[in-house]
C-alpha positions in Angstrom: 28.4 -47.6 14.0 29.7 -44.7 16.1 27.3 -42.1 17.4 29.1 -39.3 15.5 28.8 -41.2 12.2 25.1 -41.7 12.8 24.6 -38.0 13.5 26.4 -37.1 10.3 24.2 -39.5 8.3 21.1 -38.1 9.8 22.3 -34.5 9.2 23.0 -35.4 5.6 19.6 -36.9 5.1 17.9 -33.8 6.6 19.9 -31.6 4.2 19.0 -33.8 1.3 15.3 -33.8 2.2 15.5 -30.0 2.6 17.0 -29.6 -0.8 14.5 -31.9 -2.4 11.6 -30.1 -0.7 12.9 -26.8 -2.0 13.3 -28.2 -5.5 9.8 -29.7 -5.6 8.2 -26.4 -4.5 6.2 -25.2 -7.5 7.8 -21.7 -7.6 8.4 -22.1 -11.4 4.7 -22.7 -12.1 3.5 -20.3 -14.8 0.8 -17.9 -13.8 -2.5 -18.2 -15.7 -3.7 -15.4 -17.9 -7.4 -16.3 -17.1 -7.8 -15.8 -13.4 -11.5 -16.7 -13.4 -10.7 -20.4 -13.3 -7.6 -21.6 -11.4 -8.3 -25.3 -11.6 -5.3 -25.9 -13.9 -2.9 -24.6 -11.2 -4.8 -25.8 -8.1 -2.5 -28.8 -7.6 0.5 -26.5 -7.6 -1.2 -24.0 -5.3 -1.9 -26.9 -2.9 1.8 -27.6 -2.6 2.5 -24.2 -1.3 2.3 -23.2 2.3 -0.8 -21.2 3.4 1.1 -17.8 3.4 2.7 -18.3 0.0 -0.6 -19.6 -1.5 -2.3 -16.4 -0.2 0.4 -14.3 -1.7 0.0 -15.9 -5.2 -3.8 -15.6 -5.0 -3.5 -11.9 -3.8 -1.2 -11.1 -6.7 -3.5 -12.8 -9.2 -6.5 -10.8 -7.9 -4.6 -7.5 -8.2 -3.1 -8.2 -11.6 -6.2 -9.9 -13.1 -3.8 -11.9 -15.2 -2.0 -8.9 -16.8 1.7 -9.3 -17.5 3.7 -6.3 -18.5 7.3 -5.9 -19.6 9.4 -4.1 -16.9 9.8 -1.0 -19.1 6.0 -0.5 -19.2 5.1 -1.5 -15.6 4.1 0.9 -12.9 7.2 1.0 -10.6 5.0 1.2 -7.5 2.9 -1.8 -8.5 4.5 -3.7 -11.3 2.6 -6.6 -12.8 5.6 -8.3 -14.3 5.4 -11.7 -12.6 5.2 -14.8 -14.8 5.7 -17.5 -12.2 4.6 -18.3 -8.6 8.0 -17.3 -7.3 8.0 -13.9 -8.9 4.4 -13.3 -7.8 5.2 -14.2 -4.2 8.1 -11.7 -4.2 6.1 -8.9 -5.8 3.1 -9.5 -3.5 5.3 -9.5 -0.4 6.8 -6.2 -1.6 3.3 -4.7 -2.3 2.0 -5.7 1.1 5.0 -4.3 2.9 4.8 -1.0 1.0 1.0 -0.9 1.4 1.4 -1.2 5.2 3.6 1.8 5.2 1.1 3.8 3.0 -1.8 2.7 5.3 0.1 3.8 8.4 0.9 7.2 6.8 -2.7 7.7 5.7 -3.9 6.8 9.3 -1.6 9.5 10.7 -3.0 12.0 8.2 -6.5 11.1 9.2 -5.7 11.5 12.9 -4.2 15.0 12.2 -7.1 16.1 10.0 -9.7 14.9 12.6 -7.9 16.9 15.2 -8.0 20.0 13.0 -11.7 19.5 12.2 -12.7 18.8 15.8 -13.5 22.5 16.6 -15.7 22.7 13.5 -17.5 19.5 14.3 -18.1 20.6 17.8 -19.7 23.8 16.5 -21.9 22.0 13.9 -22.9 18.4 13.9 -24.7 16.3 11.2 -27.1 13.5 11.7 -28.7 11.3 9.0 -32.5 11.5 9.2 -34.1 9.9 6.2 -33.4 8.2 2.9 -36.4 8.4 0.5 -37.3 7.5 -3.0 -39.6 10.3 -4.2 -41.1 11.5 -7.4 -39.4 14.5 -9.0 -42.2 16.7 -7.9 -41.9 15.5 -4.3 -38.1 16.0 -4.5 -38.7 19.6 -5.5 -41.1 20.1 -2.7 -44.2 20.2 -4.9 -47.4 18.1 -4.8 -47.8 15.3 -7.3 -50.0 16.0 -10.3 -51.9 13.6 -12.6 -49.1 14.0 -15.1 -46.4 13.3 -12.5 -44.0 10.7 -13.9 -43.6 7.5 -11.8 -39.8 7.6 -11.8 -38.2 8.0 -8.4 -35.1 9.9 -7.3 -33.1 9.4 -4.1 -33.4 12.2 -1.5 -31.3 12.1 1.7 -32.3 14.4 4.6 -29.8 15.4 7.2 -30.1 17.5 10.4 -27.6 20.2 11.1 -27.2 20.8 14.8 -25.6 24.0 16.3 -23.5 22.7 19.1 -21.9 26.1 19.8 -23.2 28.5 22.4 -23.8 31.2 19.8 -25.7 31.8 16.6 -24.2 30.6 13.3 -24.7 32.4 10.0 -23.3 30.0 7.5 -22.0 26.4 7.2 -20.2 24.7 4.4 -18.9 21.1 4.2 -19.1 17.7 2.7 -21.2 14.9 4.3 -20.7 11.3 3.2 -22.5 8.1 4.2 -20.6 4.8 4.1 -22.0 1.3 4.6 -20.6 -1.2 7.1 -18.0 -2.4 4.5 -16.7 1.2 4.2 -18.1 1.7 0.7 -19.5 5.2 0.0 -23.2 5.2 -0.5 -24.1 8.9 -0.6 -22.2 12.2 -0.8 -23.5 15.8 -0.5 -22.0 19.2 -0.4 -23.8 21.4 2.1 -23.7 25.2 1.8 -26.3 26.7 4.2 -26.8 30.3 5.0 -29.2 31.9 7.4 -29.3 32.1 11.2 -28.9 28.8 13.0 -29.5 29.7 16.6 -27.4 28.3 19.4 -28.2 24.7 20.2 -30.9 24.5 17.6 -31.1 22.4 14.4 -32.4 22.5 10.8 -33.2 19.8 8.2 -31.3 19.8 4.9 -32.4 17.8 1.9 -29.9 16.5 -0.6 -30.6 14.9 -4.0 -30.6 15.3 -7.7 -34.1 15.6 -9.2 -32.6 15.0 -12.7 -31.1 11.6 -11.8 -33.4 8.6 -11.6 -32.6 6.3 -8.7 -30.7 3.2 -9.8 -30.6 -0.2 -8.1 -27.7 0.9 -5.8 -29.7 3.9 -4.7 -32.7 1.7 -3.9 -30.5 -0.7 -2.0 -29.0 2.3 0.0 -32.5 3.5 0.9 -33.4 0.1 2.3 -30.2 -0.5 4.4 -30.7 -0.6 8.2 -29.7 2.7 9.8 -27.3 0.9 12.1 -25.3 -0.3 9.1 -24.5 3.3 8.0 -21.8 5.7 9.1 -21.9 9.4 8.6 -18.6 11.1 7.7 -18.9 14.9 8.2 -16.1 17.1 6.9 -17.0 20.7 7.7 -15.1 23.2 5.5 -16.2 26.5 7.2 -18.4 27.7 10.0 -19.3 31.4 10.1 -20.7 32.8 13.3 -23.3 35.6 13.4 -20.7 37.9 15.0 -18.4 37.5 12.0 -15.9 35.0 13.6 -15.2 31.9 11.6 -13.6 28.5 11.8 -12.0 27.1 8.6 -10.7 23.6 7.9 -7.0 23.3 6.9 -6.4 23.1 3.2 
């Protein structure tokens, strides 16, 4: 047999194998409505490559098994897929568009951080304490025999004047996130009164009418190194009447 003939036969076999492989790919597998148990489709998932398997699983996690007709679906995140192939295409599109959104959001954060830098330089915030107190203690009062045992979460911050001049008022939002980026606490600060240059004051934040829930108790017990303070000052008014304001 001539070499050219052998090459043609080999090429034909490779094409045939490729076509067979494409046909046997489980793209037509129907998606389950119950995503809690994927055992019924696990054999078909195992026949996908790692990337496509992750795309199907990512889509199922987002959709939670929902299937909507195109006329009712959100055009930005349509849950219309009924098969593996459709789920792969929609998840690829979602990840591509999410990447664009994330990049735009990152640019906005960079621009906002730059605009807030003068205010943050003027007034900084540090997390001091997280406490579970009685209502009386949260209100700055001594406990009485009739004090109820329920606890409320009180978070104490320290405002620090980093400017070289006295400050008369500060407004802003302070948030505390955990290591996973989840918000654990949020407080709007609105402090008036002279804060002398390079001095600091303690500010307590809490709701005496809200009993601490398990998530509050967990937050109070988290190691300090696992927490990140996000300070978004809105306005700093100096004693001489000058002011710094965050962009709206």
